GUBADREN-384148 format. One record per residue: chain; y negated, z, x negated of N, C-alpha, C in turn; residue number from 0; residue in three letters. Coordinates in steps of 0.1 Angstrom, whole numbers. Layout:
+-------+-------+-------+-------+-------+-------+-------+-------+-------+-------+-----+------+
: kette :  n.c2 :  n.c3 :  n.c1 : ca.c2 : ca.c3 : ca.c1 :  c.c2 :  c.c3 :  c.c1 :  nr : rest :
+-------+-------+-------+-------+-------+-------+-------+-------+-------+-------+-----+------+
:     A :     Y :     Z :     X :     Y :     Z :     X :     Y :     Z :     X : NUM :  ALA :
...
+-------+-------+-------+-------+-------+-------+-------+-------+-------+-------+-----+------+
// end
This chain:
+-------+-------+-------+-------+-------+-------+-------+-------+-------+-------+-----+------+
: kette :  n.c2 :  n.c3 :  n.c1 : ca.c2 : ca.c3 : ca.c1 :  c.c2 :  c.c3 :  c.c1 :  nr : rest :
+-------+-------+-------+-------+-------+-------+-------+-------+-------+-------+-----+------+
:     A :  -114 :   135 :   273 :  -128 :   128 :   270 :  -129 :   117 :   280 :   0 :  MET :
:     A :  -122 :   117 :   292 :  -125 :   106 :   302 :  -112 :    99 :   304 :   1 :  GLY :
:     A :  -110 :    89 :   296 :  -100 :    79 :   300 :   -87 :    85 :   296 :   2 :  GLN :
:     A :   -75 :    78 :   301 :   -65 :    84 :   296 :   -60 :    78 :   282 :   3 :  GLY :
:     A :   -51 :    86 :   276 :   -45 :    84 :   264 :   -31 :    81 :   264 :   4 :  MET :
:     A :   -25 :    73 :   254 :   -13 :    69 :   253 :    -4 :    83 :   246 :   5 :  ALA :
:     A :     8 :    85 :   243 :    14 :    95 :   239 :     9 :    94 :   222 :   6 :  ASP :
:     A :     4 :   107 :   216 :     0 :   107 :   202 :    10 :   102 :   193 :   7 :  PRO :
:     A :    22 :   103 :   197 :    33 :    98 :   186 :    35 :    83 :   185 :   8 :  ASP :
:     A :    28 :    74 :   194 :    27 :    62 :   194 :    17 :    54 :   183 :   9 :  GLU :
:     A :    11 :    63 :   177 :     1 :    57 :   167 :     7 :    66 :   153 :  10 :  VAL :
:     A :    12 :    57 :   144 :    14 :    64 :   134 :     5 :    60 :   121 :  11 :  ARG :
:     A :     0 :    71 :   113 :    -9 :    71 :   103 :    -4 :    75 :    89 :  12 :  GLN :
:     A :   -11 :    67 :    78 :    -7 :    72 :    65 :   -20 :    69 :    58 :  13 :  GLU :
:     A :   -23 :    77 :    48 :   -37 :    76 :    43 :   -34 :    79 :    26 :  14 :  PHE :
:     A :   -44 :    74 :    19 :   -45 :    78 :     4 :   -63 :    84 :     5 :  15 :  ASP :
:     A :   -67 :    86 :    -7 :   -80 :    89 :    -7 :   -90 :    83 :    -2 :  16 :  ARG :
:     A :   -91 :    70 :     0 :  -102 :    62 :     4 :   -97 :    51 :    13 :  17 :  PHE :
:     A :   -85 :    54 :    18 :   -81 :    44 :    29 :   -72 :    52 :    40 :  18 :  SER :
:     A :   -72 :    46 :    51 :   -64 :    49 :    66 :   -59 :    38 :    72 :  19 :  LEU :
:     A :   -45 :    40 :    71 :   -37 :    29 :    80 :   -29 :    35 :    91 :  20 :  ARG :
:     A :   -31 :    27 :   101 :   -25 :    31 :   115 :   -19 :    21 :   119 :  21 :  SER :
:     A :    -5 :    23 :   126 :     4 :    13 :   129 :     4 :    17 :   144 :  22 :  THR :
:     A :     7 :     7 :   154 :     8 :    12 :   168 :    16 :    -4 :   173 :  23 :  LEU :
:     A :    23 :     0 :   185 :    27 :   -13 :   192 :    21 :   -14 :   205 :  24 :  TYR :
:     A :    13 :   -24 :   208 :    11 :   -27 :   221 :    17 :   -32 :   228 :  25 :  ALA :
:     A :    20 :   -29 :   243 :    26 :   -35 :   251 :    22 :   -49 :   258 :  26 :  PRO :
:     A :    18 :   -59 :   249 :    10 :   -69 :   254 :    13 :   -81 :   244 :  27 :  ALA :
:     A :     8 :   -92 :   249 :    10 :  -104 :   239 :     0 :  -102 :   228 :  28 :  SER :
:     A :    -1 :  -109 :   217 :   -11 :  -109 :   207 :   -24 :  -115 :   214 :  29 :  ALA :
:     A :   -23 :  -123 :   221 :   -37 :  -126 :   228 :   -41 :  -115 :   235 :  30 :  ASP :
:     A :   -36 :  -108 :   245 :   -39 :  -100 :   252 :   -46 :   -87 :   245 :  31 :  ARG :
:     A :   -36 :   -80 :   232 :   -39 :   -71 :   225 :   -51 :   -74 :   219 :  32 :  ALA :
:     A :   -54 :   -85 :   212 :   -65 :   -90 :   207 :   -78 :   -87 :   216 :  33 :  PHE :
:     A :   -74 :   -93 :   228 :   -87 :   -94 :   239 :   -92 :   -81 :   242 :  34 :  ALA :
:     A :   -80 :   -72 :   245 :   -86 :   -56 :   248 :   -93 :   -51 :   237 :  35 :  VAL :
:     A :   -88 :   -52 :   225 :   -94 :   -46 :   213 :  -107 :   -50 :   213 :  36 :  PHE :
:     A :  -110 :   -64 :   213 :  -125 :   -70 :   208 :  -132 :   -72 :   221 :  37 :  THR :
:     A :  -127 :   -74 :   233 :  -134 :   -78 :   245 :  -137 :   -65 :   255 :  38 :  GLY :
:     A :  -129 :   -56 :   252 :  -130 :   -46 :   262 :  -131 :   -31 :   256 :  39 :  SER :
:     A :  -140 :   -32 :   246 :  -141 :   -19 :   236 :  -149 :    -8 :   245 :  40 :  LEU :
:     A :  -158 :   -10 :   252 :  -164 :     1 :   263 :  -150 :     7 :   270 :  41 :  ALA :
:     A :  -140 :     2 :   273 :  -129 :     8 :   280 :  -122 :    18 :   273 :  42 :  ASP :
:     A :  -120 :    14 :   259 :  -114 :    25 :   253 :  -121 :    34 :   242 :  43 :  TRP :
:     A :  -132 :    31 :   240 :  -139 :    39 :   228 :  -143 :    51 :   235 :  44 :  TRP :
:     A :  -143 :    61 :   228 :  -147 :    75 :   231 :  -164 :    74 :   232 :  45 :  VAL :
:     A :  -168 :    76 :   244 :  -184 :    76 :   246 :  -190 :    84 :   238 :  46 :  ARG :
:     A :  -183 :    98 :   234 :  -190 :   106 :   226 :  -191 :   105 :   213 :  47 :  GLU :
:     A :  -184 :    92 :   208 :  -185 :    89 :   194 :  -195 :    78 :   194 :  48 :  TYR :
:     A :  -206 :    79 :   203 :  -218 :    69 :   203 :  -230 :    78 :   200 :  49 :  THR :
:     A :  -239 :    69 :   195 :  -254 :    77 :   193 :  -259 :    79 :   210 :  50 :  TRP :
:     A :  -257 :    72 :   217 :  -264 :    74 :   232 :  -256 :    83 :   238 :  51 :  SER :
:     A :  -243 :    87 :   236 :  -236 :    98 :   243 :  -231 :    92 :   254 :  52 :  GLY :
:     A :  -222 :    99 :   261 :  -216 :    96 :   275 :  -223 :    91 :   286 :  53 :  PRO :
:     A :  -235 :    98 :   289 :  -245 :    97 :   299 :  -253 :    86 :   295 :  54 :  GLU :
:     A :  -259 :    83 :   287 :  -267 :    71 :   285 :  -262 :    59 :   281 :  55 :  ALA :
:     A :  -249 :    58 :   275 :  -245 :    48 :   270 :  -243 :    35 :   281 :  56 :  LEU :
:     A :  -248 :    23 :   278 :  -247 :    12 :   286 :  -237 :     3 :   284 :  57 :  ALA :
:     A :  -234 :    -1 :   271 :  -224 :   -10 :   267 :  -221 :    -8 :   253 :  58 :  ASP :
:     A :  -207 :   -12 :   246 :  -203 :   -14 :   235 :  -195 :   -28 :   234 :  59 :  LEU :
:     A :  -197 :   -33 :   222 :  -195 :   -46 :   223 :  -192 :   -53 :   206 :  60 :  GLY :
:     A :  -186 :   -62 :   206 :  -184 :   -70 :   196 :  -189 :   -86 :   197 :  61 :  ILE :
:     A :  -195 :   -90 :   189 :  -200 :  -106 :   193 :  -189 :  -115 :   186 :  62 :  GLU :
:     A :  -184 :  -121 :   193 :  -169 :  -129 :   191 :  -171 :  -142 :   181 :  63 :  PRO :
:     A :  -174 :  -138 :   167 :  -177 :  -146 :   158 :  -179 :  -141 :   144 :  64 :  ARG :
:     A :  -175 :  -146 :   132 :  -179 :  -141 :   118 :  -194 :  -141 :   120 :  65 :  ALA :
:     A :  -197 :  -131 :   113 :  -214 :  -127 :   110 :  -220 :  -120 :   126 :  66 :  GLY :
:     A :  -210 :  -119 :   134 :  -213 :  -112 :   148 :  -216 :   -97 :   144 :  67 :  GLY :
:     A :  -221 :   -89 :   154 :  -223 :   -75 :   153 :  -214 :   -67 :   162 :  68 :  MET :
:     A :  -211 :   -55 :   156 :  -207 :   -46 :   166 :  -214 :   -37 :   169 :  69 :  LEU :
:     A :  -218 :   -32 :   181 :  -231 :   -28 :   187 :  -228 :   -20 :   200 :  70 :  TYR :
:     A :  -240 :    -9 :   199 :  -239 :    -2 :   215 :  -251 :    -5 :   219 :  71 :  GLU :
:     A :  -253 :    -4 :   232 :  -266 :    -6 :   239 :  -268 :     7 :   247 :  72 :  ILE :
:     A :  -277 :    14 :   246 :  -280 :    29 :   250 :  -293 :    26 :   260 :  73 :  GLY :
:     A :  -298 :    39 :   261 :  -309 :    41 :   272 :  -322 :    31 :   269 :  74 :  PRO :
:     A :  -329 :    27 :   278 :  -341 :    18 :   275 :  -339 :     5 :   267 :  75 :  TYR :
:     A :  -327 :     1 :   268 :  -326 :   -12 :   259 :  -323 :    -7 :   245 :  76 :  GLY :
:     A :  -320 :     6 :   240 :  -321 :     8 :   227 :  -305 :     1 :   221 :  77 :  PHE :
:     A :  -307 :    -6 :   210 :  -293 :   -11 :   202 :  -290 :    -6 :   191 :  78 :  ARG :
:     A :  -280 :    -1 :   188 :  -277 :     2 :   177 :  -264 :    -6 :   169 :  79 :  GLY :
:     A :  -267 :   -11 :   159 :  -254 :   -20 :   152 :  -246 :   -10 :   145 :  80 :  ASP :
:     A :  -235 :   -12 :   144 :  -223 :    -4 :   138 :  -217 :   -10 :   124 :  81 :  TRP :
:     A :  -218 :   -25 :   126 :  -212 :   -32 :   115 :  -214 :   -47 :   118 :  82 :  GLY :
:     A :  -206 :   -55 :   109 :  -209 :   -68 :   110 :  -194 :   -75 :   109 :  83 :  ARG :
:     A :  -191 :   -84 :   119 :  -177 :   -90 :   118 :  -176 :  -101 :   104 :  84 :  VAL :
:     A :  -167 :   -98 :    96 :  -165 :  -105 :    84 :  -155 :  -116 :    88 :  85 :  LEU :
:     A :  -146 :  -114 :    96 :  -135 :  -124 :    97 :  -132 :  -121 :   113 :  86 :  THR :
:     A :  -130 :  -134 :   120 :  -130 :  -133 :   136 :  -118 :  -145 :   135 :  87 :  TRP :
:     A :  -106 :  -140 :   137 :   -92 :  -151 :   137 :   -85 :  -146 :   150 :  88 :  ASP :
:     A :   -91 :  -148 :   161 :   -80 :  -147 :   172 :   -67 :  -154 :   174 :  89 :  PRO :
:     A :   -56 :  -150 :   179 :   -54 :  -134 :   180 :   -47 :  -125 :   167 :  90 :  PRO :
:     A :   -50 :  -131 :   158 :   -43 :  -126 :   145 :   -51 :  -117 :   137 :  91 :  ARG :
:     A :   -64 :  -117 :   135 :   -69 :  -110 :   125 :   -84 :  -105 :   130 :  92 :  ARG :
:     A :   -89 :   -95 :   126 :  -104 :   -92 :   128 :  -107 :   -84 :   115 :  93 :  LEU :
:     A :  -118 :   -86 :   107 :  -124 :   -77 :    99 :  -137 :   -75 :   100 :  94 :  VAL :
:     A :  -143 :   -62 :    98 :  -154 :   -61 :   102 :  -159 :   -46 :    92 :  95 :  PHE :
:     A :  -172 :   -46 :    89 :  -178 :   -35 :    81 :  -180 :   -22 :    92 :  96 :  THR :
:     A :  -180 :   -13 :    85 :  -184 :     0 :    93 :  -193 :     4 :    84 :  97 :  TRP :
:     A :  -207 :     4 :    91 :  -219 :     4 :    84 :  -225 :    17 :    91 :  98 :  GLN :
:     A :  -218 :    28 :    93 :  -221 :    41 :    98 :  -216 :    49 :    85 :  99 :  LEU :
:     A :  -226 :    60 :    80 :  -225 :    69 :    69 :  -216 :    80 :    75 : 100 :  GLY :
:     A :  -213 :    91 :    68 :  -206 :   102 :    71 :  -213 :   112 :    79 : 101 :  PRO :
:     A :  -229 :   109 :    76 :  -236 :   116 :    85 :  -241 :   107 :    98 : 102 :  ASP :
:     A :  -234 :    99 :   103 :  -238 :    91 :   114 :  -250 :    83 :   111 : 103 :  ARG :
:     A :  -253 :    81 :   102 :  -268 :    73 :    97 :  -263 :    58 :    95 : 104 :  VAL :
:     A :  -272 :    50 :    98 :  -270 :    37 :    95 :  -267 :    33 :    81 : 105 :  PRO :
:     A :  -260 :    24 :    78 :  -260 :    20 :    65 :  -263 :     7 :    62 : 106 :  VAL :
:     A :  -275 :     2 :    60 :  -279 :   -11 :    61 :  -273 :   -20 :    48 : 107 :  PRO :
:     A :  -269 :   -15 :    38 :  -263 :   -24 :    28 :  -249 :   -23 :    29 : 108 :  ASP :
:     A :  -244 :   -37 :    32 :  -227 :   -39 :    35 :  -222 :   -34 :    22 : 109 :  PRO :
:     A :  -227 :   -37 :    10 :  -219 :   -33 :    -1 :  -215 :   -17 :    -1 : 110 :  ALA :
:     A :  -223 :    -8 :     6 :  -222 :     5 :     5 :  -214 :     9 :    20 : 111 :  ARG :
:     A :  -208 :     0 :    28 :  -202 :     2 :    39 :  -187 :     0 :    37 : 112 :  ALA :
:     A :  -179 :     8 :    45 :  -165 :     7 :    43 :  -162 :    -4 :    53 : 113 :  SER :
:     A :  -149 :    -7 :    54 :  -143 :   -17 :    62 :  -133 :   -15 :    71 : 114 :  GLU :
:     A :  -131 :   -25 :    80 :  -119 :   -22 :    91 :  -112 :   -36 :    92 : 115 :  VAL :
:     A :  -101 :   -37 :    89 :   -91 :   -47 :    92 :   -81 :   -45 :   102 : 116 :  GLU :
:     A :   -81 :   -54 :   112 :   -70 :   -53 :   123 :   -63 :   -64 :   124 : 117 :  VAL :
:     A :   -48 :   -62 :   124 :   -40 :   -76 :   120 :   -30 :   -73 :   135 : 118 :  LEU :
:     A :   -31 :   -83 :   142 :   -21 :   -83 :   154 :    -8 :   -93 :   151 : 119 :  PHE :
:     A :     1 :   -87 :   149 :    14 :   -93 :   147 :    25 :   -94 :   160 : 120 :  GLN :
:     A :    27 :  -106 :   166 :    37 :  -106 :   175 :    51 :  -101 :   174 : 121 :  PRO :
:     A :    56 :   -92 :   183 :    69 :   -87 :   177 :    79 :   -91 :   190 : 122 :  GLU :
:     A :    74 :  -101 :   200 :    82 :  -103 :   211 :    70 :  -109 :   223 : 123 :  GLY :
:     A :    74 :  -113 :   231 :    64 :  -120 :   243 :    56 :  -109 :   247 : 124 :  PRO :
:     A :    60 :   -98 :   247 :    51 :   -87 :   254 :    50 :   -76 :   244 : 125 :  GLU :
:     A :    50 :   -78 :   232 :    49 :   -66 :   224 :    43 :   -70 :   209 : 126 :  LEU :
:     A :    31 :   -64 :   207 :    23 :   -68 :   194 :    23 :   -55 :   186 : 127 :  THR :
:     A :    24 :   -57 :   174 :    21 :   -49 :   163 :     9 :   -49 :   157 : 128 :  ARG :
:     A :     1 :   -38 :   161 :   -13 :   -37 :   157 :   -15 :   -28 :   146 : 129 :  VAL :
:     A :   -20 :   -35 :   133 :   -21 :   -25 :   122 :   -36 :   -24 :   118 : 130 :  ASP :
:     A :   -41 :   -11 :   120 :   -56 :   -10 :   116 :   -56 :    -3 :   102 : 131 :  VAL :
:     A :   -65 :    -9 :    93 :   -68 :    -2 :    81 :   -82 :    -2 :    78 : 132 :  GLU :
:     A :   -85 :    13 :    77 :  -100 :    15 :    75 :   -99 :    16 :    61 : 133 :  HIS :
:     A :  -107 :    10 :    53 :  -106 :    12 :    36 :  -120 :    13 :    31 : 134 :  ARG :
:     A :  -121 :    14 :    16 :  -133 :    16 :    10 :  -141 :    26 :    13 : 135 :  TYR :
:     A :  -136 :    38 :    19 :  -144 :    51 :    22 :  -153 :    54 :     5 : 136 :  PHE :
:     A :  -146 :    52 :    -4 :  -152 :    55 :   -15 :  -169 :    49 :   -17 : 137 :  ASP :
:     A :  -170 :    39 :    -9 :  -183 :    34 :    -6 :  -194 :    40 :    -3 : 138 :  ARG :
:     A :  -190 :    51 :     6 :  -198 :    61 :    14 :  -200 :    72 :     6 : 139 :  HIS :
:     A :  -199 :    71 :    -9 :  -204 :    83 :   -19 :  -195 :    93 :   -19 : 140 :  GLY :
:     A :  -203 :   106 :   -21 :  -197 :   118 :   -25 :  -189 :   125 :   -11 : 141 :  GLU :
:     A :  -192 :   121 :     2 :  -187 :   125 :    12 :  -174 :   118 :    18 : 142 :  ALA :
:     A :  -170 :   106 :    10 :  -160 :    98 :    12 :  -146 :   104 :    16 : 143 :  ALA :
:     A :  -142 :   111 :    10 :  -128 :   119 :    12 :  -128 :   128 :    26 : 144 :  GLU :
:     A :  -140 :   135 :    29 :  -141 :   144 :    40 :  -145 :   133 :    53 : 145 :  GLY :
:     A :  -150 :   121 :    53 :  -153 :   111 :    61 :  -141 :   104 :    64 : 146 :  TYR :
:     A :  -132 :   100 :    55 :  -120 :    98 :    59 :  -110 :   104 :    65 : 147 :  ARG :
:     A :  -110 :   119 :    62 :  -104 :   130 :    70 :  -109 :   129 :    85 : 148 :  GLU :
:     A :  -121 :   131 :    83 :  -128 :   132 :    98 :  -125 :   116 :   106 : 149 :  ALA :
:     A :  -123 :   107 :   101 :  -121 :    94 :   110 :  -105 :    92 :   110 : 150 :  LEU :
:     A :   -94 :   101 :   102 :   -83 :    99 :   105 :   -80 :   104 :   120 : 151 :  THR :
:     A :   -85 :   116 :   123 :   -85 :   121 :   137 :   -92 :   113 :   149 : 152 :  ALA :
:     A :  -103 :   108 :   143 :  -113 :    99 :   152 :  -104 :    87 :   155 : 153 :  GLY :
:     A :   -99 :    79 :   145 :   -91 :    67 :   149 :   -78 :    69 :   155 : 154 :  TRP :
:     A :   -70 :    79 :   155 :   -61 :    82 :   161 :   -62 :    86 :   179 : 155 :  HIS :
:     A :   -72 :    92 :   179 :   -77 :    92 :   192 :   -83 :    79 :   200 : 156 :  GLU :
:     A :   -90 :    72 :   193 :   -94 :    57 :   198 :   -81 :    49 :   200 : 157 :  LEU :
:     A :   -74 :    47 :   189 :   -60 :    40 :   193 :   -50 :    44 :   202 : 158 :  LEU :
:     A :   -49 :    57 :   208 :   -43 :    63 :   216 :   -48 :    58 :   229 : 159 :  CYS :
:     A :   -61 :    57 :   230 :   -70 :    53 :   242 :   -68 :    36 :   245 : 160 :  ARG :
:     A :   -70 :    29 :   232 :   -67 :    17 :   230 :   -55 :    11 :   239 : 161 :  TYR :
:     A :   -42 :    20 :   234 :   -30 :    17 :   237 :   -29 :    19 :   256 : 162 :  LEU :
:     A :   -34 :    29 :   259 :   -34 :    32 :   274 :   -42 :    21 :   281 : 163 :  ALA :
:     A :   -53 :    15 :   274 :   -60 :     7 :   279 :   -53 :    -8 :   281 : 164 :  THR :
:     A :   -45 :   -12 :   271 :   -39 :   -23 :   269 :   -26 :   -22 :   281 : 165 :  VAL :
:     A :   -21 :   -13 :   281 :    -8 :    -9 :   293 :   -14 :   -12 :   308 : 166 :  ALA :
:     A :   -29 :    -8 :   309 :   -34 :    -9 :   322 :   -42 :   -22 :   324 : 167 :  ARG :
:     A :   -45 :   -31 :   312 :   -50 :   -45 :   315 :   -41 :   -54 :   321 : 168 :  ALA :
:     A :   -49 :   -62 :   331 :   -41 :   -70 :   337 :   -36 :   -82 :   329 : 169 :  PRO :
:     A :   -28 :   -89 :   329 :   -24 :  -101 :   322 :   -32 :  -112 :   323 : 170 :  ASP :
+-------+-------+-------+-------+-------+-------+-------+-------+-------+-------+-----+------+
// end
């Protein structure tokens, strides 16, 4: 799907009914790992996973503050918000709501949205353990388990692409 990917074995996943946990080791300092995850989203996110699609997508981003939005900019200035930043603590922690339902329709009520927490834990000067937990799928209603299953594959691909982007990113 465009950009390169890391070896799929580099992203380990485990899950239960309403939660998915992914663990990977980024070949970078925690500062750089956090910066690529949050500031270079358009470089590693699968463009086919957007409303705009690969041909019309103009930008993807995360507003760098608690209360900021995760968003995409599409054709003609279209903006779609995907969620809201709950915790912005560089380079250690990021938490945001996932306000897209199983049918890819926006979920305006954050109490009905799932949540993603990303932890960046230094393991050495140029190695960071990145733990991504997508939780509270039960908030998405009857389709929750199927949605978690679909996003298990989706997050795996995204995080492989993230690792490849970190490996290419300049210091």
